[in-house]
C-alpha positions in Angstrom: 0.0 0.0 0.0 1.2 3.5 -0.8 1.9 6.1 1.8 0.2 9.5 1.5 3.1 10.9 -0.5 2.8 8.1 -3.0 -1.0 8.6 -3.3 -0.5 12.3 -3.9 2.1 11.6 -6.6 -0.2 9.2 -8.4 -3.1 11.7 -8.2 -0.9 14.6 -9.5 0.5 12.4 -12.3 -3.0 11.4 -13.4 -4.1 15.1 -13.2 -1.3 16.1 -15.5 -2.2 13.4 -17.9 -5.8 14.4 -18.0 -4.9 18.1 -18.5 -2.5 17.2 -21.3 -5.1 15.2 -23.1 -7.7 18.0 -22.7 -5.4 20.8 -23.9 -3.8 18.9 -26.8 -7.1 17.3 -27.8 -8.9 20.6 -27.9 -6.1 22.5 -29.6 -5.8 19.8 -32.4 -9.5 19.5 -32.8 -9.9 23.3 -33.2 -7.0 23.5 -35.7 -8.5 20.6 -37.8 -12.0 22.0 -37.9 -10.9 25.6 -38.6 -8.5 24.5 -41.3 -11.3 22.5 -42.9 -13.7 25.4 -42.9 -11.4 28.3 -43.6 -8.2 26.8 -45.0 -4.7 26.6 -43.5 -4.4 30.4 -43.1 -7.6 30.6 -41.1 -5.8 32.5 -38.3 -4.7 35.2 -40.7 -8.1 35.4 -42.4 -9.9 35.7 -39.1 -7.3 37.9 -37.5 -6.7 35.2 -34.8 -3.3 35.1 -33.1 -1.7 31.8 -32.5 -1.6 31.3 -28.8 -1.0 28.1 -27.0 -2.7 29.2 -23.7 -5.4 27.0 -22.4 -7.7 30.0 -21.9 -7.3 31.0 -25.5 -8.0 27.5 -26.8 -11.2 27.4 -24.8 -12.2 30.8 -26.1 -12.2 29.4 -29.6 -15.0 27.0 -28.7 -17.2 29.9 -27.7 -16.2 32.2 -30.5 -16.6 30.3 -33.8 -19.8 28.6 -35.0 -17.9 25.6 -36.2 -16.7 24.9 -32.6 -19.6 26.1 -30.5 -21.5 22.9 -30.9 -18.9 21.0 -29.0 -19.9 22.2 -25.6 -23.0 23.8 -24.0 -22.6 27.2 -22.4 -22.6 25.6 -18.9 -20.0 23.1 -20.0 -17.8 25.9 -21.3 -18.2 27.7 -18.0 -17.1 24.6 -16.2 -14.1 24.2 -18.4 -13.0 27.8 -17.7 -13.1 26.9 -14.0 -10.3 24.4 -14.8 -7.8 27.2 -15.3 -6.8 27.6 -11.7 -6.6 23.8 -11.3 -4.5 23.6 -14.4 -2.2 26.3 -13.1 -1.8 24.4 -9.8 -0.8 21.2 -11.6 1.6 23.0 -13.9 3.3 24.7 -10.9 3.4 21.4 -8.9 1.0 22.5 -6.2 -1.0 19.7 -4.7 -4.7 19.5 -5.7 -7.5 19.0 -3.2 -9.7 15.9 -3.7 -12.5 18.3 -4.7 -10.3 19.9 -7.4 -9.2 16.5 -8.6 -12.8 15.3 -8.8 -13.7 18.4 -10.7 -10.9 17.8 -13.2 -12.1 14.2 -13.7 -15.6 15.4 -14.5 -14.3 18.0 -17.0 -12.0 15.4 -18.5 -15.1 13.2 -19.1 -17.0 16.0 -20.8 -14.1 16.8 -23.1 -13.2 13.3 -24.0 -16.8 12.5 -24.7 -17.1 15.5 -27.0 -13.8 14.7 -28.8 -14.8 11.0 -29.2 -18.2 12.1 -30.7 -16.4 14.3 -33.1 -13.9 11.6 -34.1 -16.8 9.1 -34.6 -18.8 11.5 -36.8 -15.7 12.4 -38.8 -15.0 8.7 -39.4 -18.6 8.0 -40.4 -18.6 10.9 -42.8 -15.4 9.5 -44.5 -16.5 5.9 -44.7 -18.2 4.8 -48.0 -21.9 4.0 -47.7 
C-alpha cells in the first residue's frame, strides 16, 4: 500500500495526464476544424493570433460557430473553472480531492465530445 506521499504523486501524475489530453485534444480539434472550414491560413483570415494558452484555446470554442456545438454554455463555463486547477498542476501544487474530482468530471466532458467528433468524422469519411 502506498503512503500519503505516493498517493499524492499518483493523483498529480494522473491530473497532469488528463490536462495534457484535454489541452492537446482541444487544440488539435480546433485546428483541424478551422483548417477544414477556412483553410490553413484561417488564423490570418480571421485575425486570430496563434496562442497556446489553455484560456485562448477554450475561447475558440465559444467564438466560432464551427466549434460552438462541442460544448453547451454551462460546460464551457465549467471548463473555464479548470484554469486555476491547471495552473496548480503546472506549478506542482497539490490539488485537493475536490479539485481532482472536478478535473475528472471535466475530462469526461471533453473526451466524450472529442470522441463524438472523431466518430462522426470517421462516419462521414466511410463509404456507404
